[in-house]
C-alpha positions as CSV (number, residue, x, y, z in Angstrom):
1,M,0.0,0.0,0.0
2,D,1.2,3.5,-0.8
3,L,1.3,6.4,1.6
4,N,-1.5,8.9,1.1
5,H,0.6,12.0,1.1
6,A,-2.3,14.4,0.8
7,E,-4.0,12.9,3.8
8,L,-0.8,13.1,5.8
9,H,-0.3,16.7,4.8
10,A,-3.9,17.5,5.9
11,A,-3.4,15.7,9.3
12,C,-0.2,17.6,9.9
13,Y,-1.9,20.9,9.1
14,I,-4.8,20.2,11.5
15,T,-2.3,19.2,14.2
16,A,-0.3,22.4,13.6
17,K,-3.4,24.5,13.6
18,K,-4.5,23.1,16.9
19,T,-1.2,23.9,18.5
20,M,-1.3,27.5,17.3
21,M,-5.0,28.1,17.9
22,D,-4.5,30.8,20.6
23,A,-1.9,32.8,18.5
24,R,-3.4,36.1,17.4
25,P,-3.6,37.1,14.8
26,T,-3.7,33.8,13.1
27,D,-0.6,33.4,11.0
28,V,-1.4,30.9,8.3
29,Q,2.2,30.9,7.0
30,R,3.5,30.0,10.4
31,I,0.9,27.1,10.7
32,K,1.8,25.9,7.2
33,K,5.6,26.0,8.1
34,L,4.9,23.9,11.3
35,A,2.7,21.5,9.3
36,D,5.5,21.1,6.8
37,T,8.0,20.3,9.6
38,F,5.6,17.8,11.1
39,Y,5.2,16.2,7.6
40,T,9.0,15.9,7.2
41,L,9.2,14.3,10.7
42,C,6.6,11.8,9.6
43,L,8.5,10.9,6.5
44,E,11.4,9.8,8.7
45,H,9.3,7.0,10.0
46,I,7.8,5.7,6.8
47,G,10.8,3.5,5.8
48,R,10.8,1.7,9.2
49,V,7.0,1.1,9.0
50,K,7.3,-0.3,5.5
51,A,10.4,-2.4,6.4
52,L,8.2,-4.1,9.0
53,G,5.6,-4.9,6.4
54,R,3.0,-2.5,7.7
55,D,0.8,0.0,6.0
56,P,2.5,3.4,5.9
57,N,-0.8,5.1,6.4
58,I,-0.4,4.0,10.1
59,V,1.6,7.2,10.3
60,V,-1.5,9.2,9.0
61,R,-3.7,7.6,11.6
62,A,-1.1,8.3,14.4
63,V,-0.9,12.0,13.4
64,K,-4.7,12.2,13.5
65,Y,-4.7,10.6,17.0
66,L,-2.1,13.2,18.1
67,A,-4.2,16.0,16.7
68,D,-7.2,14.7,18.6
69,T,-5.5,14.0,21.9
70,H,-2.2,15.9,22.3
71,A,-2.1,18.9,20.0
72,I,-2.8,21.6,22.5
73,Q,-2.4,25.4,22.3
74,P,0.7,25.7,24.6
75,M,2.7,23.6,22.2
76,H,2.7,26.5,19.6
77,D,5.5,25.7,17.1
78,S,7.4,23.2,19.2
79,T,8.2,20.0,17.3
80,E,10.0,17.9,19.9
81,W,6.7,16.7,21.5
82,F,5.4,15.7,18.1
83,F,8.5,13.7,17.1
84,F,8.8,11.7,20.3
85,M,5.1,11.0,20.7
86,L,4.8,9.9,17.1
87,R,7.8,7.7,17.6
88,A,6.3,6.1,20.7
89,L,2.9,5.5,19.0
90,L,4.6,3.9,16.0
91,E,6.7,1.7,18.2
92,L,3.6,0.4,19.8
93,A,1.8,-0.1,16.5
94,C,4.9,-1.5,14.7
95,P,7.2,-3.0,17.4
96,E,10.6,-3.8,16.0
97,K,11.4,-6.3,18.7
98,V,10.1,-7.4,22.1
99,N,13.1,-8.0,24.3
100,N,11.6,-9.6,27.3
101,R,8.5,-10.8,29.2
102,D,8.1,-7.3,30.8
103,S,7.6,-5.9,27.4
104,L,5.0,-8.5,26.6
105,V,3.2,-7.7,29.9
106,F,3.1,-4.0,28.9
107,F,1.6,-5.0,25.6
108,T,-1.2,-6.7,27.6
109,D,-1.7,-3.4,29.4
110,I,-2.0,-1.7,26.1
111,E,-4.6,-4.2,25.0
112,E,-6.7,-3.5,28.1
113,G,-6.5,0.2,27.4
114,L,-7.6,-0.3,23.8
115,A,-10.5,-2.5,25.0
116,Q,-11.6,0.3,27.4
117,A,-11.3,2.9,24.6
118,C,-13.4,0.7,22.3
119,C,-16.1,0.3,25.0
120,Q,-16.2,4.1,25.4
121,I,-16.8,4.6,21.7
122,E,-19.5,1.9,21.6
123,D,-21.3,3.6,24.5
124,K,-21.6,6.9,22.6
């Protein structure tokens, strides 16, 4: 499967816009520049995701998740949070290796959290 670049760009723009929401006046060029930086950071992960045999659009979905849950106004044009949170999400979705039983136990914790999230969505 090929990466949907347009959808990734759009997700990065929405994320950037949310982090800059309280900046007045709204500087569209600054938002676009931040979105472009986010997009470039995303591209750094595509090769690893593909090498693991996974759909590169996982990155798009991860960025949408970040936009919905972690892109908050105080972030402004910071990129460090985005890079490291994206990396952590992708490591969970596409683990390169599981080193020991503790890692496996943590994946069980993640499964429980996902089950709870699914129940919350079903209840709505």
